[in-house]
N, C-alpha and C positions, 0 to 999 in steps of 0.2 A: 354701726360697729366701725370701728377706726382702727386701721392697719397701721403698723410699726413703720414709721417713715422710713428708716434706715432701711428694713429687710423689703420694703416695696421698693426701694432705690436700686439696692442688689438685682432683685428679680426682674425690673427693667433692663439694667446693663447687659441682664445675660441673656436677654432674647436673640431669638434665632432671625436671621436672615433667612431668605425664600430657599437658597442653595444648602441649609441647615448650618453653616457655620456662625460662631457667634459673631454678634455685632459689636461687643465690645468687651473682652475678655480681659483687656490691659485696665478698663475701671474696675475689675473685682479686685485685682492684684493690687491696684493703687489705694483702694479701701481698705481690704486686709492688712497690707502693711503699713498704711500712713502711720501707726500708732506705734508702730516699732522704730526706736531713734535709727539714724542712717548708720550711725558709728557701732551701735550693736551688730548690726547687719555684717558690716566689715570685719568688724573685729572675730564673728563667729567663722568668717570664710578665711580669713588669714590664719586663726588657729587651725581650724580643719586642714587647710592647705599645708602647714607646718607638721601636722601629723601624718598625713597622708607622705609626705618628703620626709621626716623620718622613718616611717614604717618600711619606705620603699627602700631605704638606705640601707637599714636591717635585715630587710629579706636578701638584699643582694647579697651583702657579708655572709647572712645566714648560708646560703646557698652555696658560697663557696666553699664553706667548709665543710657543708655537708656531701657535697660534691668529693672532695677531698677526703672524708671517712668514706664514703660508698667505695672510692677506686681501691683505699687500702684494705677495706672488707671482702670487696669483690677478689682482691689479689689473694687475700688469706684463705677463700673459699675456694678459689681454683687451684691452690698450691696442691692440696691432697688427688684433685682430678688431675692436675700434671704427673703426679708421682704415679697413680693409676695407669694412664696412657704409655708413660715411660717405662713400666715394669713391661706391658706388652709388648713394646718396641724394641726391649733388649733381651726380653724372654728371661728374666729375672724376678721372681715375685718378691724378693727381699725390699726390691725397691719400692714397692707398693706398701708393706708392712708399716712404717709410720704414718701412712695417710687414714688408715682407718684404727677405730676403737679395738681394742681387744674381744670385744664381745659383739662385734660386727657380724651380720649376716648377708648371705646374699639368695635372692629368691628368685623365680620365675616359674611360668608353667610351661607342662610338657604333656601335651597330649590332653590339655583340660584340666592337668591336675598339678596342685601347687607342689612345687617342689622349693624348700629350702635348707640351706648348709652354713655352716659355720664360713666365715671369710676365708680360712685355712686353706678351703678349697681353691679358692680361687688364685692365692700365693702359688700352690704347687699347679696347678694349671697352667699358668705363666710360666714358671722354672721348668715344666715338663718341655713347653714348646720352644722352636726356634726363636732367634730373634727376627722380627717383622715389620714391613711398614705400617705405622699406626698412626692414627690422626682423629680427630674430634672435632664439632660443631657445638657450641652451645645454643639449644634453642630455650631455654627457660632458666632462670637463675630468681628465685625469690626467696627472700630476707626477712625475718621478723626477728630483730633483737638479737638473740644468740644461738637462732636457729635455721637453717636453711633447705633449700630444696632446688637440688639442680638436675636438667635433664640437659643429656647430650644426645647427639647422634655420633656414633662410633665407627669405627672402621679398624677391624685389624686383621691385615692381610686382605684376602677376598671378602671376608664377613662380616656383615654389617648389623648394628646394633643399635636399639634405643635404650639408652640406660638412664636410670634415674637413682639418683643419690639423695639419701638425708642425711644432713649434718648438724654437729652440735659443738659450738665453741668450747674448749677445755683449755681455759687457762688463757693464753695467748694464739691458742691454734686451734684451726678447726679439724675435726674428725669425722668421718665417714662413718656413720651408724648403721646403714643399710644400703644395700645396692640392690636394685631389682631391674631385668632387662628382659628386652625381646628381640628375639633375632628377625632382622627384616629381610625379606627374602625377595 
């Protein structure tokens, strides 16, 4: 029985040394690529390098555009949150009114029981209160196209809250459609 001389040569060149390393893996590579013209290999490498270079340039320009759009989007989403905080700071529910959709609700759990009211209750509460120190810190801002979820930790006077808002883009403006909160003790 006669073996294929090429196969026998490849098998011999791939034999292992005593330490487990290959004796001449370079010979295998030479034999595999000897039939491919050198110009073709260089052409493929050059084209590949150009494609990667073009893609990197596109990615960098695209990232700048996305970052700018993301900042504009973030500013638009935070505008209603700022109005909400400002209404509490000044004790004037009318300031928060444009931040919310007319059908917005406010919900919370009280002694394990769900409470949910039209957002007008929030406006009335702000207007009934005295002006006070108010601040907030964003803990989550998640956006998908024209909807967003924002979680903040807010403080109105001595009271601290975990506030969660869902927002929807209405034309060029973002509107809060629901506010849920938890009192932080």
